[in-house]
C-alpha angles and dihedrals in degrees: 000000000000095000093228122138108251101175127017139162084228108066091201091063096057113111095018116138111242098163093121097046115107093228087063102038099042098059089049090051100042098027086220138101111285125207113199115211120247110284138163110268114213090196094057095028093227143070114300142177128201137200119200132184132184119248114221127211108246092198092069098040092262097303095127132054110218098177149348124248111214125191121189115207121219099225094192092060097040127018098018092048089057093047092050092052098104102167110152093015096099125215098318106034124109143159126223143170130220133189126238090282093054091251112149114251098181138052115278126219095225102029128059124216091012102140112107090350108067120071108203117214096183114123099243093055094044093047092047092050089053092057100262132134132203151095123273143172107228145117124285132219087287091056089244121138110255140167105235136186118197137185141171130243106208097192095058096022090234128150115222121204130185115186144166132185113267091226091061094041095052097041094087092047091056091052091051092050092051092052092048092052091052092053091050093054093052092047092051092054093052092049093051093051093050092046092053092053093048093047093057089055095048105037101071097058091044092051090051092051090048091055092051091050090052090053091051089048089055090055102267097131090173094068114117139178122249109235110216101160140033096223127104092288091052090051090049092051092049091050089049091054091050090051091051092052091050091051091050091051092048091050090052090049093049090049090052092048090050091052091052092051093045088053092054094045097045094048092073097191128062097236094053092042093056093055094041092050092049093051093045094054091046089056099043095046093040089232118174100207141006150147138224119214127184130196113250123236092261092054093229103112144008111245124206114254100174138343143183131204098359128116125253090248089065095047094087130121116268115226115222094226092050098048114135139172117005093355090057091046096053092044089054101040098026086216134116112275121209119196122195136163090048114190121242094247095061113138089218097091138151122226119217135173087264095049136274126325130195123233119244097209137021126192124192117200120195120205109209132193119186091349092307124114105234098167139018125204119193124194129183133189134195088224131040115279115256121239089250092056092048091049091051090053095045098043094047095044099085091046089048090056091051094047091046090050092050093049090048091048091049090052091049091046091055090050091048091047090058090046090048091053089054090047092050090058089053092047091052089058091046091049090064089051092049091050090057090047091049090054088052091048091050090053090050091048091052088052090050092048090049089049090051090049092050090046091052092048090047092050091046092051094041090049091066093042090052099040097047096063091034091055089051090053092048097043097044090048087055090048090052091047093052103036096034095048092110094045103041126077121240090255091051089050089054089052090056091047089053091050091050095043095049090044088056090048091051091046089051091052092048090048091049092053091047092045091052092050091049091051092048091048092049092238098128119132113214126191113188116212137160110269126189099225097207094047090048092051092045089055091047093048091053088068096040098041095083090057090051092045090051089057094040094245125156115230112207120191121189106174126144108247094226097048113123130174129196108219143107105305100207093049091045091051091044093055094047094044090052094048097044092041091052091047091054092042095053098039113087094181141355124046147312117219129196119192132172136192140160123244125171094341091311125115108222117198121185120198108190131174141179093229136126095297129214125274113248091238092056098041096086091055104044092100093055118108116266089002119140130175091228112034097157126117090253096054118142100213127055127216145113098250092238101108100079092040090055091044092052093047091045090052089050095053090047088058096255142097138243120205138166140209125185146171116210111248094008105068144260139267121210115194121202117192118188132167113264087230118026111210114221096203092119098042116129113261119251120231111277111241125199112271090236091068094060099045116131122237111200118237091007126127113253120234122190111218114202122189133129091222109082092202091056091048090051093048095049092044091051092052092048095045091051087056091053102262127131113234134206116191129215128181101192140038094246092051091048093054091049094048092046090056093045105044102024096215125210090240142351128229104205131192117209104203103070131136123253096001114031127204096264091057091046090051092050092050091048092053092042094059117074092217093060105023094098096051110110112239124203115195113226109186147124087235107095102213105129094157094057092047095049091046091053091052106271115147098201146014130216119185121218132274083062118229111209095218092051091046094053091044091058091047095049092049088067091070097054119125125239125202097214119113119208123194114210117197112186132132093210106092094200094051091044093051091046091055091044092054092048094047094047090048087060090054096254126132115246125209117189138205126182096204143010097270092053088049093055091045091054090048088057091051101039142027110229122190095223135013118217104199135190115207099210108066135136124254095013121016127213094267090056091049091052091049090052093047093052092053089063115078092207095051106035094092093053107129109244127196112195113210110181143153090211118118098234118223124209088260091053092051090050090053091051094045111113094008105075136048096219142349119224130185122230105249137136089275092041098102092049091048090048091052092051091048090047092054090049092053093047091049090049091050089060092052126073113287118264122229114272116226127191111209112201107193136133097198111092095204092052091047092054095048097045093044093049092051094049098041092050087059092052100261119140107231126196119185131217112188095201144021096258091050089052091052091050090050097054091051090072105017129048111202125202090242144354129226104201132194113209100203108068133134122255100001111029128203095266090058091048091049092050091051093048093051093046094064122077091218095055102025094101099045108124113239129202115199117225113189147142090202119118099237119228124210089259091053091052091050090053091051094048091049089057094050096256111157102157129069133180117198115213118238134090109000119262103187099187092045091053093048091048092054093047092050090049090049091052091039090239090136118075093216121106119276120251110258096205137044104277119194098199121186092259104142133191121193107241100191142008123240121246117264091234096047124096103232125198111269129219116237111282094022120122128210110238127190116205115196105192131138095199108085093203093054089046091053091047092052091048090050090056101042105015098085094061103032142037109260127207120191135212125176100200142022098261093050092045093050092050093049092047092053094045103038101032100215122202093232137013126208103201128194108210096209106067132150115256104356109031126214094263091059092045095053092046090053091047092052091047094054114086095218096047105036091090093057112108111240120197115192115223108188144149089221098107104148125121111295095015093105093052091045091051095047092045089055089063107270115142095212141008132220122177121217129276089050130191113243094222092051091049093051090047090058 
C-alpha cells in the first residue's frame, strides 16, 4: 500500500515512490488490468507505454491486493516497428495511431517529433479517434489527397489510420487503362476486315432472293430462286421456293372456294343452286362422273336431283334404311368421305367409245342442316384427286352447309309466308268473333264488380247487425261476471268467461270478414304516423308472451332501438299480431324470432319459427282467403284462414309486400317489407267539415264529437261551443281513434250507429289503449242500450234527438269532486300513471308509492279508503306489505285490491286469502276492471258491514264450495289453509265466526279450538265444526267442553243447511238455539271425482261421454247435462275411443272435427266393436252444410245436432 517499488528489472527504480502514478492507483481502484496510454517518460527519456495488474493474496482467496505488477513496453522494438513496416505501401504510404483526442502517438513519415505533440485534424484520424471505421478519399495532415482506411481500438481507445497518396494509388490503374484501349483498337480492325470478306460472300445470294420475293409480291407467283450451292444459303433458297409454291396452291384453292360460294349465292333458288353447285365442283375438281341426291320430305330416302356419267341403273333413289358403304358412312359421321384404291370390279364405271373405264378416286360430300344430312353429292375421277382439289372440297364444305341451310330456310319461309297469309285471313274472321266475346266478358265483369259491391255493402250492413247484439251478449256477460261475483259460483263464473271469450272469438271472425271486404272494396282509411318499431313489438309481445310461455317457447326479439316507421299503426299492428300469433300457434316447441332491418328505404321484418312448417304444394296458396294447410275434419289447429289473407292485402295497401318460405317439419319464415315512410297521397279524403266546427277556444276543455252525420256533428258542436267548450269533430270510427290519441280531449261524445266501425267497437278500442282509456265517453245515440254502454266503460248516455240541457248536464257531471282517497302502490310508472289518470277522472284523490316501503310510509301519514297493490315490487313486495298491514290493528281491515302480472301459485293464493278484497290480473281491460271493483268496494263501505267468517280448511274443493255459498249470501270469508295459519290469523284479526275443520296436518282442529278458547279476546267467538271424521264419544266431549253446539258433516253439498247453521252460529236467526250437539245432514263435497273414473251413479242418472277438443264447448255441454247425469270427458278421438271401450257409457256426444283421429273414424270403430256398437252416438258438429247430415249418419252416428245447439233440444235427445 506504500506505492514503493519493491522489485524492478532496473535496480535504480527500486525504492522509488510511485503511489501517485496511474499505473499504480488504477489497478487498486478498478481491481483490473490497466493499460496506460503512450506518454513521454522522463526516466527513459523517450516515449513509453505501461501495463499494470493487481496481485491478489492467495491466502485469503484473493480478497486482498498485496501489490501491483507493472510492465513497461519498449515501443521501438514492438509497436513502432510494426507501424514502420511499410511493405506494399509504395513511396507515400504509412500507418499511424492517435489517441482519443486525435493526437499522434507514433512517428509520422512526413512530420518529425510528432508523437504526443501533433494534433491531427485530418478526417481519418478524427473519425478513428471517435470510434468509427471506414475508407475515405480525403486530405491528410499534409493537406495532400490520400486514400485512407481507419479503425478504432476499443481497449486502448486508439484510432488507427492507414493511408497512401491518391497519385501513387491510381498510377497503376491509368497504365492498365491505356494498355486495354490499345488492345481494343487492334481487335476492332481485325473484326472489320473479317466482316468485309464474309459480307462479299453472302450478299450476292441474299440480293438474288430479295429480287425474287419482290416479284412474288408484285403477283408473279411463278418466280423462283436459282440454287447454286448446297450450303445454308442454298437451303434457304430452296425453302423459299417451297413456300412460294404453297402460297400459289393456297391462292388457287381460295379462288376455287370463292367460285363455289359464288355459284351458291348467285343461284337464288334451291333447285338451281343444287345443279349449279354440282357442275361447279365437277369442273374445279376435274371429276369425270358424279351424282347429287336430296332427302325427300318424308325423310325416308334420298332422291336423285342431277347426275353425270353414270348409267340409268345407278340413277335410283337410295333408301335411308338400306344405305351401305360410303352413304352409310357419311350418314353416320356427317363428315366428307374419300375413297381410293378402288377395285376393278366396282359397279361405278364410265363408258367411253373405247369401252368402260374404272374411277381411281371417289369423294362423298354430305350437306347437313341442324345436324341432319339433307343432301349427298358424290364425285369420281379416273385419276387420284390432287391436293388442291381435296382442299377446295374441304375448305368450302362448311360454307356450303351454311349456304344450303340458308337456301332451304328461304324456301321454307316462302312456304310459311303463303301459309301465314292464309292464316291471317282466318284470324281476321276470328277477330270479329273475339270482339263479340270481349264485349260479353266486359258485361260479365261488370256484373261481378256489381256483385262484389253488393257483397261488400251486405257485409258492412250485416257487420253492424251482428256486432250490436253480440256486443250486448259480451258486455252483459262481463257485467254479470263483475257485479255478480259475490253471488255466482265459481262454475257459473266460468260459464260467463266462456260466453265472453267465444263472443270475442266470433267478433274477431266477423271483423276479419268485414275487414277483408273493406280492403277488396277499397274503403280502407289509413292514417300514417311515426311508430317506434321496437316499442310497438314490445307492447304486442306482452299480450302474446303468455301463449308462448304456456307452450314453453322462447321469444327472441332483435330490433334496433332507434328504428321508426311511418305507416298506419292499426294495420301495422294487425299484420305483426297475425304473423307472430300464427308462429306461436303452429310451433309446438323451440322458438319464435322477430328481426328487423332497413334496406333501400324499406323496413324488412322477419318472423321465423321452428314449428311444423308448410308443405311445398300448399305454400303458394297460404295467402288465399279461407285457405288452410289442413282443412280436414281431423285437423289439429282451428281458424278461418282469413288472417294471412288480410295480412297480405294490408301489406299491399301499405305499399309493401308479405312473403313466406318454409321447410316442412323445420319451420317457416314470413318476411314483411314496408316503406320506411308511407306516403298518404292516395288516402281517401275525409268529409270536409265547416271551419267553424274546428275553431280553437283558448283555456277551454276539448270535447271530441263523433258522428257519421255531419249535420248532427255541427249541431252538437254548436251547443258545446256556446257553453264554452272547444270541439273537435270526427265522422268515422277510425278518425275518432286517431284524434283521440292526438288531442287527448276532456271527453268524447260518441254515436253508436256508424258504418264500418260502429260506436261499440270505437269504445272498446278507446278503453283498450292506455293513452285513451281514461277519457270519459258519453254515448249519444238513438239506440237505447245504456247497460251495454256502461259495461263497456261509458260514463253517460244521451238519447237522440239531443236536448241541449241534458247534453250539458252529462258533460258537467264529469267535473264533480269525490271525497274518496285511493293509495296506488306499483313500481311500474306506466301502470301507475294509467291508474292515477283513471281514478282522478272519476273525481277521486290518488296517492302513489313506487315500492313497498313508500307504501307503508304513506299509510303512516294518511288514511286512504282503498289500497291498490302490486305484488312484484323492489325493496318490499306486496306480500310483505300485506303482512305489515295485518300486524296493525288500525289498518288490518283496509280494503286491498291486488292488481298484478304475476302468475299466482296455490301457495300465493293461500298467502293472499283473508287479506285482500279481490285479485285482478294486469291485462288490457285491467284498469277498467279495477275501477269497477273499486266502485263496488266504496259502495259496500257505505253500507252496513257484513259478518266476517274465518274458514279453516285444508281441502281446496271444500274451500271453494263453502266460500261460494257464503259470499253469495253477503258474508265476508277469509281462508286459513291450516291450523297454524288460523292461529296466526286470530292473533291480529277477530272474526265474527269460525268454520273449523278437525282433520288437518300439523296443527289439527282440536288444537286450534283449544288455543282460541284459551284467549280472552277470542274465547267467545262462535265456532262451527266442519268435518268428515266419524266422531267418537271422546271427540264429542272435547267439542262440548269448548262450547261447540253446531256441526257440519262433509259430503254432498246442502246449501240451505249450511246457511242455516251459519246463521244459527252468528245468531242471525230468531229461532231458539240448539241445546245439544246436533250432527245434521248438512254435507259439503270434499273432492271431485276424476274425469276418467266411473263414479257411482244415483238412481235415474245416466253416464255420458263427451268427446270434444274445444274446452269452452265441453264446459257448455257439461253445464247443460252435468247436473242430471254423470259426465266423462275426452279431448281427442283416441282418448274418447279408449274411454268408450273401457267405461261403456250410456250415451256419447261426439264432435266430428277432432285432432288426430276425427269423429268419423271414432264412430266407425265404435260400431265395429261388439261391446260398443249398441252405444248411442249423437254427433255434435259445426259442419252444417248440405250433405253433412247424411254423411255423418252414414258414418254410424245415431243422431245429428248442428252447432250452435239449443239446450232444450239437446236434453230432449
